[in-house]
MARSEPA-592805 format. One record per residue (C-alpha): residue number from 1; x, y, z; residue in one letter; chain. Coordinates in Angstrom, 1 decimal. Example, Ala and Ser with C-alpha at 12.3 -4.5 7.8 and 13.67 -1.06 7.14 Angstrom:
% residues 2
node k->1 | X->12.3 | Y->-4.5 | Z->7.8 | r->A | c->A
node k->2 | X->13.7 | Y->-1.1 | Z->7.1 | r->S | c->A
This chain:
% residues 159
node k->1 | X->13.7 | Y->-7.7 | Z->6.8 | r->M | c->A
node k->2 | X->13.0 | Y->-4.0 | Z->4.7 | r->T | c->A
node k->3 | X->14.6 | Y->-3.1 | Z->1.7 | r->P | c->A
node k->4 | X->17.0 | Y->-0.5 | Z->2.2 | r->A | c->A
node k->5 | X->20.1 | Y->1.0 | Z->0.5 | r->V | c->A
node k->6 | X->23.7 | Y->3.6 | Z->1.3 | r->C | c->A
node k->7 | X->23.2 | Y->5.7 | Z->-0.3 | r->L | c->A
node k->8 | X->26.9 | Y->8.7 | Z->-0.8 | r->H | c->A
node k->9 | X->27.4 | Y->11.6 | Z->-3.4 | r->D | c->A
node k->10 | X->29.9 | Y->10.7 | Z->-5.8 | r->P | c->A
node k->11 | X->32.1 | Y->13.2 | Z->-4.1 | r->Y | c->A
node k->12 | X->31.6 | Y->12.1 | Z->-1.2 | r->D | c->A
node k->13 | X->32.4 | Y->8.3 | Z->0.6 | r->I | c->A
node k->14 | X->29.9 | Y->8.8 | Z->3.3 | r->R | c->A
node k->15 | X->26.9 | Y->7.0 | Z->2.9 | r->G | c->A
node k->16 | X->23.4 | Y->7.0 | Z->4.9 | r->H | c->A
node k->17 | X->21.5 | Y->4.5 | Z->4.8 | r->W | c->A
node k->18 | X->18.0 | Y->4.6 | Z->4.0 | r->V | c->A
node k->19 | X->15.0 | Y->1.9 | Z->4.5 | r->N | c->A
node k->20 | X->13.1 | Y->2.2 | Z->1.5 | r->L | c->A
node k->21 | X->9.4 | Y->1.8 | Z->3.7 | r->A | c->A
node k->22 | X->11.0 | Y->5.0 | Z->5.0 | r->D | c->A
node k->23 | X->11.6 | Y->6.9 | Z->2.4 | r->L | c->A
node k->24 | X->10.7 | Y->10.4 | Z->2.0 | r->D | c->A
node k->25 | X->9.9 | Y->11.4 | Z->-1.9 | r->P | c->A
node k->26 | X->10.7 | Y->14.5 | Z->-1.8 | r->D | c->A
node k->27 | X->14.0 | Y->13.9 | Z->-0.3 | r->E | c->A
node k->28 | X->15.8 | Y->10.7 | Z->-1.6 | r->H | c->A
node k->29 | X->13.7 | Y->9.1 | Z->-5.3 | r->T | c->A
node k->30 | X->15.3 | Y->11.8 | Z->-7.2 | r->E | c->A
node k->31 | X->18.9 | Y->11.1 | Z->-5.1 | r->M | c->A
node k->32 | X->17.5 | Y->6.8 | Z->-6.5 | r->I | c->A
node k->33 | X->15.9 | Y->7.2 | Z->-9.3 | r->V | c->A
node k->34 | X->17.7 | Y->9.5 | Z->-11.3 | r->Y | c->A
node k->35 | X->21.7 | Y->8.1 | Z->-10.2 | r->Y | c->A
node k->36 | X->22.7 | Y->11.5 | Z->-8.7 | r->E | c->A
node k->37 | X->23.5 | Y->9.3 | Z->-5.9 | r->Y | c->A
node k->38 | X->24.8 | Y->6.1 | Z->-6.5 | r->F | c->A
node k->39 | X->24.5 | Y->3.0 | Z->-4.5 | r->P | c->A
node k->40 | X->27.2 | Y->2.3 | Z->-1.9 | r->H | c->A
node k->41 | X->25.6 | Y->-0.7 | Z->0.1 | r->D | c->A
node k->42 | X->21.8 | Y->-2.8 | Z->0.1 | r->Y | c->A
node k->43 | X->19.9 | Y->-4.9 | Z->2.2 | r->I | c->A
node k->44 | X->17.5 | Y->-6.7 | Z->1.2 | r->N | c->A
node k->45 | X->17.8 | Y->-6.0 | Z->-2.9 | r->L | c->A
node k->46 | X->18.5 | Y->-8.7 | Z->-5.2 | r->P | c->A
node k->47 | X->20.2 | Y->-6.6 | Z->-7.8 | r->T | c->A
node k->48 | X->21.3 | Y->-3.0 | Z->-7.2 | r->V | c->A
node k->49 | X->20.9 | Y->-1.5 | Z->-10.5 | r->V | c->A
node k->50 | X->18.0 | Y->-3.9 | Z->-12.1 | r->A | c->A
node k->51 | X->16.3 | Y->-3.6 | Z->-8.6 | r->A | c->A
node k->52 | X->16.8 | Y->0.8 | Z->-8.4 | r->F | c->A
node k->53 | X->15.2 | Y->0.6 | Z->-12.3 | r->E | c->A
node k->54 | X->12.1 | Y->-1.4 | Z->-11.6 | r->A | c->A
node k->55 | X->11.8 | Y->0.2 | Z->-8.5 | r->W | c->A
node k->56 | X->11.6 | Y->3.4 | Z->-10.4 | r->Q | c->A
node k->57 | X->8.7 | Y->2.0 | Z->-12.9 | r->D | c->A
node k->58 | X->7.0 | Y->1.3 | Z->-9.8 | r->I | c->A
node k->59 | X->6.9 | Y->4.3 | Z->-8.4 | r->Y | c->A
node k->60 | X->6.5 | Y->5.8 | Z->-11.8 | r->E | c->A
node k->61 | X->3.3 | Y->3.7 | Z->-11.7 | r->Q | c->A
node k->62 | X->1.9 | Y->4.0 | Z->-7.9 | r->V | c->A
node k->63 | X->2.4 | Y->7.4 | Z->-8.2 | r->S | c->A
node k->64 | X->4.0 | Y->9.6 | Z->-4.8 | r->P | c->A
node k->65 | X->0.1 | Y->10.3 | Z->-3.5 | r->T | c->A
node k->66 | X->-0.5 | Y->6.2 | Z->-3.1 | r->L | c->A
node k->67 | X->3.5 | Y->5.1 | Z->-2.4 | r->W | c->A
node k->68 | X->2.1 | Y->5.6 | Z->1.2 | r->P | c->A
node k->69 | X->-0.6 | Y->2.9 | Z->0.7 | r->A | c->A
node k->70 | X->2.1 | Y->0.7 | Z->-1.7 | r->F | c->A
node k->71 | X->4.4 | Y->0.8 | Z->0.6 | r->L | c->A
node k->72 | X->2.1 | Y->-0.5 | Z->3.6 | r->A | c->A
node k->73 | X->0.6 | Y->-3.0 | Z->1.4 | r->Q | c->A
node k->74 | X->4.6 | Y->-4.7 | Z->-0.2 | r->T | c->A
node k->75 | X->5.8 | Y->-4.4 | Z->3.6 | r->N | c->A
node k->76 | X->2.8 | Y->-6.3 | Z->5.5 | r->D | c->A
node k->77 | X->3.2 | Y->-9.1 | Z->2.3 | r->G | c->A
node k->78 | X->-0.2 | Y->-8.7 | Z->0.8 | r->N | c->A
node k->79 | X->1.2 | Y->-7.9 | Z->-2.9 | r->S | c->A
node k->80 | X->1.2 | Y->-10.0 | Z->-5.6 | r->D | c->A
node k->81 | X->5.0 | Y->-9.9 | Z->-7.0 | r->E | c->A
node k->82 | X->6.1 | Y->-10.7 | Z->-9.9 | r->D | c->A
node k->83 | X->8.7 | Y->-13.1 | Z->-11.7 | r->A | c->A
node k->84 | X->11.9 | Y->-11.6 | Z->-9.5 | r->D | c->A
node k->85 | X->9.6 | Y->-10.8 | Z->-6.9 | r->G | c->A
node k->86 | X->9.0 | Y->-7.7 | Z->-7.5 | r->L | c->A
node k->87 | X->5.9 | Y->-6.0 | Z->-6.7 | r->P | c->A
node k->88 | X->3.2 | Y->-5.7 | Z->-9.4 | r->I | c->A
node k->89 | X->1.5 | Y->-1.9 | Z->-9.5 | r->P | c->A
node k->90 | X->-1.7 | Y->-2.6 | Z->-11.9 | r->S | c->A
node k->91 | X->-2.6 | Y->-4.9 | Z->-8.6 | r->R | c->A
node k->92 | X->-2.1 | Y->-2.8 | Z->-6.0 | r->F | c->A
node k->93 | X->-4.5 | Y->-0.5 | Z->-8.3 | r->L | c->A
node k->94 | X->-6.7 | Y->-2.7 | Z->-8.7 | r->E | c->A
node k->95 | X->-7.3 | Y->-3.7 | Z->-5.0 | r->A | c->A
node k->96 | X->-6.7 | Y->-0.1 | Z->-3.3 | r->Y | c->A
node k->97 | X->-10.0 | Y->1.3 | Z->-2.2 | r->M | c->A
node k->98 | X->-8.3 | Y->4.3 | Z->-0.7 | r->G | c->A
node k->99 | X->-7.9 | Y->5.8 | Z->3.2 | r->E | c->A
node k->100 | X->-10.8 | Y->5.9 | Z->5.6 | r->Y | c->A
node k->101 | X->-10.6 | Y->6.3 | Z->9.6 | r->E | c->A
node k->102 | X->-11.5 | Y->3.0 | Z->10.1 | r->S | c->A
node k->103 | X->-13.1 | Y->-0.4 | Z->8.3 | r->F | c->A
node k->104 | X->-16.6 | Y->1.0 | Z->9.1 | r->D | c->A
node k->105 | X->-16.4 | Y->4.4 | Z->8.2 | r->D | c->A
node k->106 | X->-15.1 | Y->2.8 | Z->4.0 | r->Y | c->A
node k->107 | X->-18.6 | Y->0.3 | Z->4.2 | r->F | c->A
node k->108 | X->-20.6 | Y->3.3 | Z->5.1 | r->Y | c->A
node k->109 | X->-19.0 | Y->5.3 | Z->2.9 | r->S | c->A
node k->110 | X->-18.8 | Y->2.9 | Z->-0.6 | r->N | c->A
node k->111 | X->-21.1 | Y->-0.5 | Z->0.0 | r->L | c->A
node k->112 | X->-24.0 | Y->0.4 | Z->3.1 | r->A | c->A
node k->113 | X->-26.5 | Y->1.9 | Z->0.1 | r->D | c->A
node k->114 | X->-27.1 | Y->-1.4 | Z->-2.2 | r->D | c->A
node k->115 | X->-27.4 | Y->-3.2 | Z->0.6 | r->L | c->A
node k->116 | X->-30.2 | Y->-0.9 | Z->2.9 | r->I | c->A
node k->117 | X->-32.4 | Y->-1.3 | Z->-0.3 | r->E | c->A
node k->118 | X->-31.8 | Y->-5.0 | Z->0.1 | r->E | c->A
node k->119 | X->-32.7 | Y->-4.8 | Z->3.6 | r->V | c->A
node k->120 | X->-35.7 | Y->-2.3 | Z->3.2 | r->N | c->A
node k->121 | X->-37.0 | Y->-4.5 | Z->1.0 | r->S | c->A
node k->122 | X->-36.9 | Y->-7.9 | Z->3.3 | r->C | c->A
node k->123 | X->-40.0 | Y->-8.3 | Z->5.7 | r->P | c->A
node k->124 | X->-40.1 | Y->-5.8 | Z->8.9 | r->E | c->A
node k->125 | X->-39.5 | Y->-9.1 | Z->11.0 | r->V | c->A
node k->126 | X->-36.6 | Y->-10.1 | Z->9.1 | r->V | c->A
node k->127 | X->-35.5 | Y->-6.3 | Z->9.0 | r->Q | c->A
node k->128 | X->-35.5 | Y->-6.4 | Z->13.0 | r->R | c->A
node k->129 | X->-33.1 | Y->-9.3 | Z->13.4 | r->Y | c->A
node k->130 | X->-30.7 | Y->-7.5 | Z->10.4 | r->F | c->A
node k->131 | X->-27.5 | Y->-6.5 | Z->12.3 | r->S | c->A
node k->132 | X->-25.1 | Y->-4.6 | Z->10.4 | r->W | c->A
node k->133 | X->-21.9 | Y->-4.7 | Z->13.0 | r->Q | c->A
node k->134 | X->-22.2 | Y->-8.6 | Z->12.1 | r->S | c->A
node k->135 | X->-22.7 | Y->-7.9 | Z->8.9 | r->Y | c->A
node k->136 | X->-19.4 | Y->-5.3 | Z->8.9 | r->I | c->A
node k->137 | X->-17.4 | Y->-7.8 | Z->10.6 | r->A | c->A
node k->138 | X->-17.9 | Y->-10.3 | Z->8.1 | r->D | c->A
node k->139 | X->-17.1 | Y->-8.4 | Z->4.9 | r->A | c->A
node k->140 | X->-14.1 | Y->-7.3 | Z->7.0 | r->K | c->A
node k->141 | X->-13.0 | Y->-11.2 | Z->6.0 | r->Y | c->A
node k->142 | X->-12.4 | Y->-9.4 | Z->2.3 | r->D | c->A
node k->143 | X->-10.4 | Y->-6.5 | Z->2.7 | r->Y | c->A
node k->144 | X->-7.4 | Y->-6.4 | Z->4.3 | r->T | c->A
node k->145 | X->-7.0 | Y->-3.0 | Z->6.7 | r->V | c->A
node k->146 | X->-3.2 | Y->-1.4 | Z->7.4 | r->L | c->A
node k->147 | X->-2.5 | Y->1.2 | Z->9.5 | r->P | c->A
node k->148 | X->-1.4 | Y->4.5 | Z->7.8 | r->A | c->A
node k->149 | X->0.8 | Y->6.9 | Z->8.6 | r->P | c->A
node k->150 | X->-0.5 | Y->9.7 | Z->11.5 | r->G | c->A
node k->151 | X->-4.0 | Y->8.3 | Z->11.7 | r->S | c->A
node k->152 | X->-6.4 | Y->6.2 | Z->9.3 | r->G | c->A
node k->153 | X->-6.6 | Y->2.7 | Z->7.2 | r->Y | c->A
node k->154 | X->-5.5 | Y->2.0 | Z->4.2 | r->F | c->A
node k->155 | X->-8.0 | Y->-0.3 | Z->2.8 | r->I | c->A
node k->156 | X->-7.6 | Y->-3.2 | Z->0.1 | r->F | c->A
node k->157 | X->-9.7 | Y->-5.8 | Z->-1.6 | r->R | c->A
node k->158 | X->-8.2 | Y->-8.4 | Z->-1.3 | r->N | c->A
node k->159 | X->-8.7 | Y->-10.0 | Z->-4.5 | r->L | c->A
């Protein structure tokens, strides 16, 4: 289940649910981080106040621009967790390779240059039998590829 919190204004008892995975940083982060709104109820959060403080620290370490990728990795269950069960931002930053249109785009943008030199140094007979698609398919096992909002994919190196 996705972590969620019901927020309400201190002067208004009506609350509204916010899924942390769908959190719009511009709309809700200040409410959560700076306690302008207090948590009214919660789902799947260990302790409310401690979780808010911990998630505030995580958000600051990850940055708003990388937050969607961080949430994608966290919701997929591929993130390393600390003793409190919270994702470790430094491990995310180490694993995150970027957002690309496809894994093939990532591969050709970042890994292919070194491999081209190696393949070109092989005898021509060997070069004829080299399959880029097979190599890319094998290389993909070392990565996690998750859909990004809108279009494209987040690429994470499996650590």
